[in-house]
C-alpha angles and dihedrals in degrees: 000000000000103000132029120184124178106145126153098024133115096257114151144174125056121330100268109249093192090059100045110012096081103033096117092179095052111126102167129031117179117175098147127144097029133106102259114155137193129043130319103271109251088219089075085076088073090067097093093170094053108125103168126039115176114177099147125138099028132110097257119151142187131051127315103267117245088226090075085077084081090068092084093159094061113132097166126036112173117175101151124145100026131106101259115151143180126059123331099257117248091218088076085078088066093060090092097177094060114128098165125035116173118176096152127141098027133106101261114151138182121050136320106269112246089220088079088079086076090070097095095166093051111121100164127040118171116184098152125139098027131109098259123152139178130049132324101259123243138171128216123218139171114247120177091338096306131097115250124187116215109199131191095254118055081134135047112307131174120200131164092241141066118253144161126223140167117234110238093217098052144027093249127115114219120202123191121196120185114227123191093265109009144022123249119211124197125188111202118191 
């Protein structure tokens, strides 16, 4: 089996390990908008060809298992609207193929791991509606004799905070302010 889709049903209980944990050829797993409970099975980390994992809008709990670092082909990891907690794991920064990472509407706390700056293909990062604190991470590097700041986000990012950052690819300052129902974006030259 390469793809398994069962979104928007009334499926419940734990995610069945016996069904998915040993499907080495599985590329896409979409179980969103159900009533699954319990943690993400660590056996999903054995699925090294898994590209898309959509588990949003369930009743899943616990921390993101370290074993998911074995899913090196992941391009989309969407875990929004569950009850995950703890720190956002730094190993997510080693999933170098990630294009979409959505951890919004959970109970993650602590800071945003600086390892996420390694996700060069990432175009969407949604961390909104968690309990995150601290600064948006950045790294500094020397490039052709001048200092360049590479910020997490050079792509779309949603945080439940206001912040100011300088885009690495331009001389523009971009300022996000959260409103009660939308984000305002100003580009200042």
